[in-house]
C-alpha positions in Angstrom: 10.4 -3.8 16.9 10.4 -1.6 13.8 12.2 -2.7 10.5 12.3 0.0 7.8 13.0 -0.5 4.2 12.5 1.2 0.8 14.8 4.4 1.1 17.2 5.2 -1.7 18.2 7.9 -4.3 15.7 9.3 -6.8 15.7 12.4 -9.1 13.2 15.3 -8.6 9.7 14.2 -9.6 10.3 10.7 -8.8 8.7 8.3 -6.4 9.6 6.0 -3.6 7.7 3.7 -1.2 9.0 3.2 2.3 7.8 0.3 4.3 7.9 -0.3 8.2 7.4 -3.8 9.4 6.2 -4.1 13.1 5.5 -6.8 15.5 1.9 -7.8 15.7 1.3 -6.2 19.2 2.9 -2.9 18.1 0.9 -2.8 14.9 -2.4 -3.5 16.4 -2.2 -1.4 19.3 0.1 1.7 18.5 -0.4 4.7 16.3 2.3 4.5 13.6 4.1 7.4 11.9 6.9 8.5 9.8 9.2 11.3 10.8 12.3 12.6 9.1 15.3 14.6 10.0 17.6 16.4 7.5 21.1 17.5 8.7 21.2 20.5 10.9 17.2 20.3 11.5 14.8 19.1 13.9 12.9 15.8 13.4 9.5 16.6 11.8 6.3 14.7 11.3 5.8 13.4 7.7 2.8 11.5 8.2 0.7 9.6 11.0 -1.8 6.9 11.0 -4.0 5.9 14.0 -5.2 2.3 14.8 -8.5 3.5 13.6 -6.6 4.6 10.2 -7.2 8.3 10.8 -4.3 10.1 8.9 -2.4 13.3 9.4 0.3 14.9 7.2 2.9 17.5 7.5 2.0 20.5 5.6 4.6 20.1 2.8 3.6 16.6 2.3 -0.1 16.9 1.6 -1.1 15.8 -1.8 2.3 14.1 -2.5 2.6 11.5 0.2 0.1 8.8 1.2 0.5 6.7 4.5 -1.2 3.3 4.7 -1.4 0.3 7.0 -1.5 -3.5 5.8 -2.8 -5.6 8.6 -2.1 -8.8 6.7 1.7 -8.2 7.1 1.8 -5.8 9.9 3.4 -3.2 7.8 3.1 0.5 7.4 3.9 2.1 4.0 4.6 5.6 2.9 4.2 6.2 -0.8 6.0 9.4 -1.7 5.4 11.0 -5.2 6.6 14.0 -6.8 9.7 14.1 -4.5 11.8 17.2 -4.2 15.2 17.9 -3.2 14.0 19.3 0.2 12.5 15.9 0.9 16.0 14.6 1.3 16.4 13.3 4.9 16.6 10.2 7.0 13.1 8.8 7.5 12.1 7.2 10.7 9.4 4.9 11.5 7.7 5.6 14.9 5.1 3.6 16.9 3.4 5.6 19.8 1.2 4.3 22.4 -2.2 5.7 22.0 -2.9 6.5 25.8 0.7 6.9 27.1 1.9 8.8 24.0 5.6 9.6 23.6 6.6 8.1 27.2 6.1 4.7 25.4 7.2 4.7 21.9 9.5 2.8 19.7 11.8 4.0 16.6 13.3 2.4 13.6 16.6 2.7 12.6 16.1 5.2 9.9 16.4 4.9 6.2 18.0 7.6 3.9 16.0 9.1 1.2 18.0 11.3 -1.2 16.2 13.5 -4.0 18.6 15.0 -6.7 17.6 17.9 -8.9 
């Protein structure tokens, strides 16, 4: 249902763009988000975008990351700039039903982002 791409390795201060392609029904009716999880830590919200394109960011991502939706390709993007070593994690695409919430959601397989100092 959700297919991620765009992870990789980059040096501190660099940029990466993650993409998450969804099915049309998920893209049009679900809130979309990126989460990340580093080894030994809990999964945390990176950024979220609702069906009406209201956005929300995790505190450490504000000003550096930008989430967007492309309705022509049913794809969500996460532009990550000024990356830091602490951004190293597996990034997961998430789709959550706007009414039912986390009881009806989908997850991508995850894509690794590694930032070296």
